[in-house]
C-alpha positions in Angstrom: 10.4 -41.4 22.4 11.8 -38.1 23.7 14.2 -37.8 26.6 13.6 -34.4 28.1 15.9 -32.3 30.3 15.0 -29.0 31.9 18.0 -27.0 32.6 16.2 -23.6 32.1 13.6 -24.4 34.7 16.3 -25.8 37.1 18.7 -22.9 36.7 16.2 -20.0 36.4 13.3 -20.2 38.9 11.0 -17.2 38.6 11.7 -16.6 34.9 8.7 -18.7 33.7 5.2 -20.0 34.5 4.1 -23.6 34.3 1.1 -23.9 32.0 -0.1 -26.8 29.9 -0.9 -26.4 26.2 -4.5 -26.7 24.9 -5.4 -30.1 23.5 -6.3 -30.1 19.8 -9.8 -31.4 19.2 -9.0 -33.2 16.0 -5.2 -33.2 15.3 -3.9 -34.1 11.8 -0.2 -34.1 11.0 0.6 -31.9 8.0 4.4 -32.2 7.9 7.1 -33.9 9.9 10.7 -33.1 9.6 12.2 -36.6 9.7 15.8 -35.5 9.0 15.7 -33.0 11.9 14.1 -35.6 14.1 17.0 -38.0 13.3 19.6 -35.3 14.0 18.0 -34.7 17.4 18.1 -38.5 18.1 14.3 -38.7 18.2 12.5 -41.9 17.1 9.0 -40.5 16.3 6.0 -42.2 14.8 3.5 -40.1 13.0 1.0 -40.9 15.7 3.4 -39.6 18.4 4.1 -36.4 16.4 0.4 -35.8 15.8 -0.5 -36.1 19.5 2.6 -34.6 21.1 3.0 -31.6 18.8 -0.6 -30.6 18.8 -1.0 -30.4 22.6 -3.4 -33.3 22.5 -1.2 -35.3 24.9 2.2 -34.5 26.6 5.2 -36.6 25.7 6.6 -38.4 28.8 8.9 -36.1 30.8 7.6 -32.9 29.3 7.2 -30.0 31.7 5.5 -27.2 29.7 6.3 -23.6 30.6 5.7 -20.2 29.2 8.8 -18.0 29.4 8.8 -14.4 30.6 10.3 -11.6 28.5 9.9 -8.0 27.7 10.9 -6.1 24.5 11.1 -3.0 22.5 8.5 -3.3 19.8 9.0 -0.8 16.9 11.0 1.3 19.4 8.5 1.3 22.2 9.2 -0.6 25.4 6.7 -3.2 26.6 7.8 -4.4 30.1 5.9 -7.6 30.0 5.4 -9.7 26.9 6.3 -13.4 27.3 5.1 -16.6 25.6 1.5 -15.7 24.8 0.9 -18.6 22.5 3.8 -20.9 23.1 4.7 -23.7 25.5 8.3 -24.9 26.0 8.0 -28.7 26.5 11.7 -29.1 27.5 15.1 -29.7 26.1 16.6 -32.6 24.2 20.3 -33.5 24.1 21.4 -34.9 20.8 23.7 -37.9 20.4 26.6 -35.6 19.9 25.8 -33.6 23.0 24.1 -30.5 21.7 21.1 -29.1 23.6 17.9 -27.9 22.0 14.5 -26.6 23.1 11.3 -28.1 21.8 8.6 -25.6 21.9 5.0 -25.6 20.7 3.7 -22.4 19.0 0.1 -21.7 18.6 -0.8 -24.1 21.4 -3.1 -22.0 23.5 -3.4 -19.1 25.9 -0.9 -18.5 28.7 -0.8 -15.8 31.5 1.2 -13.8 28.9 -1.4 -13.8 26.2 -2.4 -10.1 26.6 -5.9 -10.7 25.3 -4.9 -12.9 22.4 -6.4 -16.3 21.7 -3.1 -18.2 21.9 -3.7 -19.9 18.6 -2.2 -19.9 15.2 -3.4 -20.6 11.7 -2.1 -23.2 9.2 -0.6 -20.6 6.9 1.7 -18.7 9.3 2.9 -22.0 10.8 3.8 -23.5 7.5 5.4 -20.2 6.5 7.8 -20.6 9.4 8.4 -24.2 8.5 9.2 -23.3 4.9 11.4 -20.3 5.5 13.3 -21.7 8.4 14.1 -24.9 6.5 15.4 -22.8 3.6 17.6 -20.8 6.0 19.0 -24.0 7.4 19.7 -25.3 3.9 21.7 -22.1 3.2 23.7 -22.6 6.4 22.2 -19.5 8.1 21.8 -19.9 11.9 18.1 -20.5 12.6 15.5 -22.1 14.7 14.1 -25.1 12.9 10.7 -26.6 12.4 10.1 -30.2 13.5 6.4 -30.5 12.6 3.2 -28.7 11.8 -0.1 -30.3 13.1 -3.5 -29.0 12.1 -5.7 -28.8 15.2 -9.2 -29.3 13.7 -10.1 -26.0 15.3 -10.9 -22.7 13.6 -9.2 -19.4 14.5 -10.4 -15.9 13.7 -8.1 -13.5 12.0 -9.4 -11.4 9.2 -11.5 -14.4 8.4 -12.1 -17.9 9.9 -9.0 -20.0 9.3 -7.9 -23.6 10.1 -5.8 -23.7 13.2 -2.4 -25.4 13.6 0.5 -25.8 16.0 4.2 -25.6 15.1 6.8 -27.6 16.9 9.9 -25.4 16.9 13.4 -26.4 17.7 15.9 -23.8 19.0 19.3 -23.7 20.7 17.3 -21.8 23.2 14.5 -19.2 23.4 16.5 -16.8 25.4 16.1 -13.3 23.9 17.5 -9.8 24.4 14.0 -9.2 25.8 14.4 -11.9 28.4 17.3 -9.8 29.9 15.2 -6.7 29.6 12.3 -8.2 31.5 14.3 -8.7 34.7 16.5 -5.6 34.3 13.4 -3.4 34.0 12.1 -5.0 37.3 15.3 -4.3 39.1 16.0 -8.0 39.5 19.7 -7.9 39.0 20.1 -11.4 40.5 18.0 -12.9 37.8 19.9 -10.9 35.1 23.1 -12.4 36.4 21.7 -15.9 36.6 20.4 -15.6 33.1 23.8 -14.4 31.8 25.5 -17.3 33.6 23.0 -19.8 32.1 23.5 -18.3 28.6 27.3 -18.4 28.9 27.2 -22.1 30.0 24.7 -23.1 27.3 25.7 -21.0 24.3 29.3 -19.8 24.9 30.9 -22.6 27.0 34.4 -21.5 25.8 34.1 -18.3 27.8 35.2 -18.1 31.4 32.3 -18.2 33.9 31.3 -14.7 34.9 33.1 -13.0 32.0 30.2 -10.8 31.1 32.1 -8.5 28.8 33.3 -11.5 26.7 29.7 -12.6 26.7 28.5 -9.3 25.3 31.3 -9.5 22.7 30.3 -13.0 21.7 26.6 -12.1 21.2 27.6 -9.0 19.2 29.8 -11.2 17.0 27.2 -13.8 16.3 24.5 -11.3 15.6 26.7 -9.3 13.2 27.4 -12.4 11.2 23.7 -13.4 11.2 22.5 -10.0 9.9 25.2 -10.1 7.2 23.9 -13.4 6.1 20.3 -12.1 6.0 21.5 -9.2 3.8 23.3 -11.5 1.4 20.1 -13.4 0.8 17.8 -10.4 0.5 16.0 -11.5 3.6 13.8 -9.1 5.5 12.8 -10.2 9.0 10.0 -7.7 9.4 9.9 -7.5 13.2 13.4 -7.0 14.5 12.1 -6.2 18.0 14.4 -7.0 20.9 12.1 -9.9 21.9 12.9 -11.4 18.4 16.7 -11.3 18.8 18.0 -14.6 20.2 21.0 -14.7 22.5 22.2 -17.9 20.7 22.6 -16.0 17.4 19.8 -17.9 15.6 17.1 -16.3 13.4 13.9 -16.6 15.4 10.2 -15.8 14.9 9.3 -15.9 11.2 6.3 -13.7 11.2 6.0 -11.0 8.5 9.2 -12.0 6.8 9.9 -12.3 3.1 12.7 -12.2 0.5 13.3 -9.1 -1.6 13.1 -9.7 -5.3 13.8 -6.4 -7.1 16.6 -4.8 -5.2 15.4 -1.7 -3.4 17.0 -0.8 -0.1 13.8 0.6 1.4 11.8 -2.6 0.8 9.3 -3.4 3.6 6.9 -6.3 3.7 5.4 -6.1 7.2 1.8 -4.8 7.3 2.5 -3.1 10.6 5.9 -1.4 9.8 4.3 1.8 8.6 7.5 3.9 9.1 9.9 1.4 7.5 11.8 0.9 10.7 12.7 -2.7 9.8 13.2 -2.1 6.0 15.9 -4.1 4.3 18.6 -1.4 4.5 17.8 -0.6 8.1 18.5 -4.1 9.5 22.2 -3.4 10.2 21.2 -0.3 12.1 18.7 -2.1 14.2 21.3 -4.7 14.9 23.3 -2.0 16.8 20.2 -0.6 18.4 19.0 -3.9 19.8 22.5 -4.8 21.0 22.6 -1.5 22.9 19.5 -2.6 24.7 21.2 -5.8 25.7 24.3 -3.9 26.9 22.1 -1.7 29.1 21.0 -4.8 31.0 24.5 -6.0 31.5 26.0 -2.7 32.8 25.8 -3.7 36.5 27.8 -6.9 35.6 30.6 -5.1 33.6 32.2 -3.1 36.4 31.2 -2.1 39.9 31.6 1.5 39.0 28.6 2.5 36.9 30.4 5.2 34.9 33.2 2.9 34.0 30.8 0.1 33.1 28.9 2.4 30.8 32.2 3.5 29.1 33.1 -0.2 28.6 29.7 -1.0 27.1 29.8 2.0 24.8 33.2 1.1 23.6 31.9 -2.3 22.5 28.8 -0.9 20.9 30.9 1.7 18.9 32.6 -1.2 17.1 29.5 -2.9 15.9 29.3 -1.0 12.6 32.9 -1.9 11.7 32.4 -5.6 12.7 29.2 -5.8 10.7 30.8 -4.2 7.6 33.6 -6.8 7.7 31.1 -9.6 8.0 29.0 -8.2 5.2 32.0 -7.8 3.0 33.0 -11.5 3.6 29.5 -12.4 2.5 29.7 -10.3 -0.6 33.1 -11.7 -1.5 31.6 -15.2 -1.5 28.6 -14.0 -3.6 30.9 -12.4 -6.1 33.1 -15.5 -6.4 36.2 -13.6 -5.2 39.2 -15.4 -3.8 41.3 -13.7 -1.0 40.9 -10.1 -0.1 41.8 -6.9 -1.9 41.4 -3.3 -0.7 39.1 -2.5 -3.7 36.5 -5.2 -2.8 34.3 -3.0 -0.7 34.0 -0.4 -3.4 33.4 -3.2 -6.0 30.5 -4.5 -3.9 29.0 -1.1 -3.2 29.1 -0.2 -6.9 27.3 -3.4 -7.9 24.5 -2.4 -5.5 24.3 1.0 -7.1 24.2 -0.6 -10.6 21.6 -3.3 -9.8 18.8 -1.3 -8.2 15.5 -2.6 -9.5 17.1 -5.9 -10.8 16.2 -9.2 -9.2 18.5 -9.7 -6.2 18.8 -13.5 -6.3 19.1 -13.9 -10.1 21.6 -11.1 -10.5 24.2 -12.8 -8.3 23.3 -16.3 -9.7 23.9 -15.1 -13.3 27.0 -12.9 -12.8 29.2 -15.2 -14.8 26.6 -15.5 -17.7 26.2 -12.1 -19.2 23.7 -13.2 -21.8 21.4 -14.4 -19.0 22.2 -11.4 -16.8 21.3 -8.7 -19.3 17.5 -9.4 -19.4 17.3 -8.7 -15.7 18.1 -5.0 -16.2 16.1 -2.4 -18.0 19.3 -0.4 -18.5 22.6 -2.3 -18.5 24.8 0.7 -18.8 26.1 0.7 -15.2 26.7 -3.0 -15.4 28.6 -2.6 -18.6 30.9 -0.3 -16.7 31.1 -2.6 -13.6 31.6 -6.1 -15.2 35.1 -5.5 -16.5 36.3 -4.4 -13.0 34.8 -7.6 -11.6 36.3 -9.8 -14.3 39.7 -8.3 -13.6 39.3 -9.2 -9.9 38.0 -12.8 -10.1 40.2 -15.8 -10.7 39.5 -18.9 -12.7 36.6 -20.9 -11.6 34.4 -18.0 -10.6 31.3 -19.4 -12.3 31.5 -22.6 -10.2 32.1 -20.6 -7.0 29.1 -18.4 -7.8 26.8 -21.4 -8.5 27.9 -23.0 -5.2 27.3 -19.9 -3.1 24.3 -18.1 -4.6 21.0 -20.0 -4.5 19.0 -20.8 -7.6 15.9 -21.2 -5.6 14.6 -19.1 -2.7 11.1 -19.1 -1.1 9.8 -16.7 -3.7 6.9 -14.7 -2.2 4.3 -15.7 -4.8 5.2 -19.4 -4.5 5.0 -19.3 -0.7 1.6 -17.7 -1.0 0.4 -20.2 -3.5 1.6 -23.0 -1.2 -0.1 -21.5 1.9 -3.3 -20.8 0.2 -3.5 -24.4 -1.1 -2.7 -25.8 2.4 -5.3 -23.6 4.0 -7.8 -25.3 1.6 -6.5 -28.8 2.6 -4.1 -29.4 -0.3 -0.5 -29.9 0.9 1.0 -30.8 -2.5 2.2 -27.3 -3.5 3.8 -26.9 0.0 5.6 -30.2 -0.3 6.9 -29.3 -3.8 8.1 -25.9 -2.6 9.7 -27.4 0.4 11.6 -30.0 -1.7 12.9 -27.2 -4.0 14.1 -24.8 -1.2 15.8 -27.6 0.7 18.1 -28.0 -2.4 18.6 -24.3 -3.1 21.5 -24.6 -5.5 19.6 -27.0 -7.8 18.0 -25.2 -10.6 14.2 -25.8 -10.6 12.7 -23.4 -13.1 9.1 -23.3 -11.7 10.6 -22.0 -8.4 13.3 -19.7 -9.8 11.4 -16.9 -11.5 10.3 -13.7 -9.9 6.6 -13.0 -9.3 4.6 -12.5 -12.4 3.3 -9.1 -13.4 0.2 -8.3 -11.4 1.3 -10.0 -8.2 1.3 -6.5 -6.7 2.8 -5.0 -3.6 3.5 -8.0 -1.3 2.4 -7.6 2.3 2.9 -10.1 5.2 1.3 -10.3 8.6 2.4 -11.4 12.0 -0.1 -14.2 12.3 -1.6 -13.2 15.6 
């Protein structure tokens, strides 16, 4: 059973529309995240999961809604987006008192669908399951995937594909774009109510009504999050403001992927023609998106607008420094360093200069094993110069620290595609094998460790809509 609460609908009338999900004609459970269900305190049978997480029937106490939000998409503002293919069933409170949304994705049209069909295909829903579970295994804040259910219905994309619904778990689905929606409409009362709700839900240590501290807290969580992405070579692909969660979780795994050969300009999204959301640009977009959040909060920061803008700009000016400190902390861990030294930033920067074109994941994993490291580089001259500096900085036990910090297995793009292609044809075995490997990312499992074979080509990902 699931015991639902509905604090969002209680606290924030006028920020959503009630709408039921579409029932699946022939639901079939593809994968159920039993450890996550147990963590949430849910006792689910497969029959329950199949029915409830496909839209076929509503679990008792569910009150499905589509949330309203806006967003800057590739820099252009869309004043009304909202859940066009998602239904928030409600919130669950775990045995230890944490609150999480359970949302269906790919569950049918809503008034926010903007001409879309409201559906999703098996491949993109399993992609989100796989990659979000890897992020969770690595300790990166993320939404989670509770289940994927095939609907028995075909959806049209480039071709006809089997449909599926994802059950997504999130600390909440409040986004920067949620604030933008109401600010753009001049509904300052709803912006304030949303901020009050977000503070109580995600930042309960803050004093009620301390909106500057709220902005600071969101900045801090997002800076840490993007630093963690960069450490893994993760490229989100669509860092629009409607894809930045106020909770500080990674949300919306659409055209995302992991960089293999290190190249700062790497882009995987089929629609990012200008490279706005390239790997190296993610820290810049962090600041840009947070500036959009700050704009919505200006009326709450000070009754005098000029002073409020000055306060907001002061906080925004510190984002780059804050991010750099978080990134350096990530790099110290990846390099196996203990403590801090003033030369650490230069050491990390020089490694990036030396390793361009080498496999990101394996380079860090093999740092303490030069014999295994050398084959990753067509020219090892820069590394020959860098390694003695690194060895002089690390203390004993560096190899163990590196192995405990840097994953052996990531969701390699070619392995993800193999698994999704097989699942689309009805064979879930490769997906289950990949899932098992990435849920234990520090365990060396050779079939899943190696880069894409020659001929895999330029990898391109799609948003799934």
